N, C-alpha and C positions, 0 to 999 in steps of 0.2 A: 590515582586521580578519580574524582567523583564527577560524573556527568549527569545532569538532569535532562531528560528527553521529554519534550512537550509536543502534543498533537492537538492544536486548538481548532475547534469548530465554531460556527457562528453562535451557538448557545451551549457549548460544551468544551471541556478541556480534559484530556487524558495525560497522565504523566508516569514516568518511571525514573528512578534514581539508580544509577549503576556505579559500582566500584570496579573500575576498568581492569586493574592489574589482575584481580582474581576472577573477573567476569561475573560478579555477584549482583543480584538485584537487591538493593537495600530497602526499597519501598516502591509501591505503585498505587495508583488510584485514579479517580476521575471526579470532575465537577460537572453536574448536569443541570439543565434549566437555568443557565446563567441569564440574568436579566429579570428574574422573578423573585418574589419574596419567599418562595418555597423551593429554592435551589437545593440540590442534593449533593453532598460532598461525601465521598467514600475514600478512606485512606487505609492502605494495607501494608503496614510495616512488617518486614520479615522477622519472624520470631516473636511478634507481639500481637496483641488483640487488634482486630479491625475496628476502625472508627467510622461511624455512620451518622451524619448530621443533616438536618434540614434547617436552612437558615436563609436570610436575605443575602443574595450575591447579585448585584445589579450590573456588573461589568467585569471584564477579564482581569483588570489590574487588581481588583479585590480578590478574585478567584486565585490568582497567583500568590497574593499575600497570604491567604488562608492556607494554601498548600505549603508555603515556606514555614509558616507558624507550626504546622503539624510536623514537618520534617525535623524541627529542632525542639519539639515539645518534650518536657522532662519525662513524661510517661509514654507518649506515643511516638516520639521522635527517634531518628536514627543518626542524627548529627548533633554535635555540640553547638555548632554555629553555622549560619548560612555561608560564612566565609570558606567553609570546607567544600562548597560547590565550586568546582574549577571552571566549568563551562556549561552552556545550555545548548542542546541541539533541537532543532525544530523540523517537523515534517512540513513541506510545502508541496502542494499538489502539482502546480504548473510552473515549469521553468522555461517554457517556450523553446526557442532556439538559442536563447541567451546563455543557458547554463547546461553544460555537458557533464558536470560533476558537482559535488557538494562544495560549498564555499563558506568562508567566514563572513559574518554580517558587517557591512559598512554602509555608508550613506548611498553609494552607487548601487549596491545590491538591493537595498530597500526601495530605491527609486524604480529599479527595473521590475521588482516583484509587483509594485503598484501599477506599473505600465501594463502588466499582464493580467490585471483584474478582469478585463473583458473576456479573456480566454477561460477563466475559472471563477465566475462571479460568486459562486456559492462557497468557494474554498479559499482562494488567495487572500481576500479581505480578512477572513477569520484568522488565517495564519499571521497576518500582519498585526492583528490585535494581540496575539500571543507574544510576538517579538517586542512590541511596544510595552506590553505589560511587564515583561522581564526587565526591560530597560528602566522602567519606573521603579521597580522593586529591588533590582540588583545592578545599579549603575556600575559600569566598568567591567562587568563579567563578560568574557568572550562568548559570542553566540555564533552558531553555525546553522546553515539551512541545507536540508537534504531533499532533493526534488524527486517526486514520483516519476517525472518524465525523463530524468537524466539518463537512466539505464538504457532507454530506447533510442537515444541519439545516435546509436551505431547503425540504425536501419538504413539500408540503401535508398536512394531516391525513388527507385521503381516501387518500393514498398510504402514509402511515406507520402508520396504525392497522390492527389486525387485527380481523376480525369476531367477537370474543369478548366476554364481559361487560366493560363499561367499568371495573369494579372492579379488574380485573387491570392496567389501565393506570394508574388513579388511585393504587392502592396499591403496585404493584410495577414500574411503568414498562414493562410488556410492550408493545412496539411495534417497528416496523422502524427500525433505525439505519443500516445500510449500512456498508460498509468500503471499503478501498482509496481513500479519499477524496483523499489527496495525489496519487495517480496519476491519478485521473479529473480532478482539478483541473488538474494539469500538462499532460496531453495535450490537454485541451480548449483551453487557452490556446495551446498550440503549434499545434493544428489551425487556429485562427483566424489566427495569424500566417502559417502556411504558405499558407492560402487567400487571405490579404490582405484579410480581411473582419472587421468588428467582431464580437467574440464576442457582444455583446449582440443581434446580429441572427441568430444561428445556432441551428439545432436539430441536436444531435449525439447519436449513440449511441456511447458509448465502451466498448470491450470489453477489460478487463484480464484477460488469459487466461494464467494460470500454473498452478502446482500448486493454488493457490487461485485462483478465478476469479469475476469479477462484471461485470455490465453496468450502465451508468447512462444515463438519459435526461437530457440537459442542454439546457435552453432558456435562451438569453440569458446563459449562463455560470453558471446555477444548476441544481443537481441537483433534478429533480422526481420521480424514482423511481430505484430501484436494486435489484438482484436479491438481494443478501445482506440478511438480516433483522435480528432481534434479536441473532443470533449469525452468525458466518461460515459456518454450515452450510447455510442456505437458498439457493435459487437454482439456478445452473448445476450440472451434473455436473462434478466436479473430479477431481483426481488420486486422492485417497483419501476424499473426502467425497461423500455421496450427492446433495446438492442437494435439490430439491423431491421430496416423496413424500407419499402419503396418510398423515396423522397417525395413522390407525387402525392402520397397520402396526406402530407402536411397541408398544402393549399386546398386539397379536396375537402378534408375534414374541417378546415377553417371556414370554408365557404358554406358547407352543408349545416354546420352547427353554430355558425356566426361566432367563432372563437377569435380571441385576440392572440398576438404572438406570445404574450405571457401565459395565456391559458393553454395554448397548444404545447408550450414548453413544459408547463406543469403536468399536463396529461402524460407526456412521453417520459418524464423523469420521475414522477411521484405516483402516478395512477395507472401504470401499465405493468408488464411483466407477470410474475407469479400472482401478484395481487389481483390484477385485472382478469386473468383467465380463470383462476380458481374461485374468485369471489369470496375467499375465506381469509387469506393471509399472504404476506410476503415472506414468511418464515418457512423454510423448507421442512422443519420438524413438524409443523402443523399441517403442511401439505401432505406429507407422508402418512401422518395419523389419519387424515381424512380419506386419503386414497385407500388405505388398508381397511377403512370402515365402509368402503364401497362408493365414495363420492365420485361421480363421473367427471365433474369439473376439475377436481383436484387431480384425478388421473390424467386428464388432458393437459393440465398445466405442467405436471411432472414430465409427461412424454415430450412436450414441446421443448422444455428446458434441457432434457437429456439429449434430444435429437440435435439441437443447435450446438450444444457443447461437442458432441461427437463429430459433427460436420467440421467444426474448426480444428479439432485434433487431426482429422484426415487431411484437411487443407494444408496444415503446417508440416505434416509428414511429406506431402507432395512438394511444398516449397523448399524443404531441405533435402529432398531426394533421399529420405530415409529418417529413421529415428532410433536412438538407443534406449531411451527411457521416457516414460510419461509420468509426470509428477502431479499429485493432487495436494492442494494446500488451502488454507483459510477456513473459515467457519463451516461451510458446507462441504468443501473438499476434504477436510480433516475428519468430519463427524458423520456424514451421511453414507452409511454402509450400502444402502440401496442404490444411491446414485452411482457410486463407484462400481458396484457390481453390474448394473445395467449397462454402463458405458463399456466396461471391459469385456463383457460377454458378447458385445457386438463389434469388437475389434479383432476378432480371431483372424481376419484376413491379413492383419499385420504380423501375425505370429504371437499375439498376446495369449498366454495361458494363465488364466485367472485362478488364484488360490482363495477359495471362499472362506476357508477356516482362518487364514492369515488376515483376511479382510475384517473379520469380526474381533480380532485380538489387538492388543497393544494400543488402545486409545490414548492419544496424546504423545505417542512415541514415533520416532522415525522407524519405518519398516517397509519391507517388500511385500506386496500383495499379489505378485505374479509368482508362478511356480518356478522352482529351480529349473534352469534350462530353457525358460521362455525366451523366444527370439527377441522380444521387446520387454524390458523390465518395466514394472509399474510400481511406483513408490508413493507412500504417504509421508510427507515431511511437514511438520508444524512450522508455520512461518514465524519470523521474529523480526518484524520491521523496526521495532524500537532498538533492537541490538545493532542493526545496520546503521541507524542514525547515530547511536552512541559511538560506534566504531569509527564512522567517518569523522565525527566531531573530534574524537580523540586523536585521529591521524592529523587533522588540520591543526590542532593545538600543538602537537609535537613538532610539526613542520614549521610552524610559526616560531616556536622556541629555538629550533635549530637555526633558522634565519637570523633570529636576534643574537644568538651566540656567534654566528659567522660575521655579523656586522661589527663585532668587537675585535676581529682579527685585523692586524695591520699588514697589508700586502705591499706597502709602498716601497719596500727595499728588495722586492723580488723574492723574498723568502716566504713561501706560502705556509710555513710551519711556525713562524714567529708570532707569538701572542703577547700583546702589551698588557 
């Protein structure tokens, strides 16, 4: 079975095509700057030359059509026909309380995703564009949606509720939802496999550290707390997002600087974090380069970033009354040797024994960066959110096919084994 995975943004689209039985990636790519005459399309077919085009792509339906054309292209394609795509899986950031697991797309699901636009105005509308674009180009092909928030629906009420009037929760569902759920889910499973221990017996702190960043406390394979909240703004200091701050800062800054709601939201989401403190970049690689060159603002930005991450790790160890392993993943977590080293060398009170040599080796590979015998294991596990989306989509399609087969069984005579 071939499954196309799509992650649609407001002006971008990323995709991967999986052959599920073998677990192979047949092709991957992205379309950037959708809506412009100079959109950039990059297509990477496995075993073939990469395609890079700059062309006019004004909306998502056209972007999907161009992707499909490349997938079946005589020279650059990997399929003979688009009919070989059995299903499409989509990432959707916010599922609210409505979706506790991945689901197949139907009219009711689309209606509910649209109702949740207010909770993720930068993300859910873009995901709906992707769903609609697939419907326009591939009518009748099953689609599934995999929610960033679904994995965290196991959090207990004392973790997901905010200490504000309950009317806000009852009427408007103001609560912690958490994000990066597919990533936290994937790396927790991989951590258990790496350690050779049942996931149900482990206490893990997973750190998805990229331009957007979150930590999760995972007990027995279930999320019991996570740092992002009702929106992806809460929690850790990020590339351009502030993370935690005193909520009174919002009205205070609005009054002092005469800012609108839109302007204060933009400030906290797009002009804070590493970018704001360093004055250089939101990219950790550039921050580290400037730090090593003696830039004091870059050094301060790094120190704040690391400190806040380490505080969350400590908090989640306390929340679970212990920890078996700490896992680093995503762009910064997988690639920043300095960040991992700084965090680990300041967690010795937990029994972390850091292996500096292991930290420098094995880029892109699952590995242990704590010493043998360390009381707490520290792992680096590259995330694979697209595979989780493909896997969930595959499972849903298989379940649907089983239900269709069961619907053909005649139970009317009391013989549950008779098939007409």
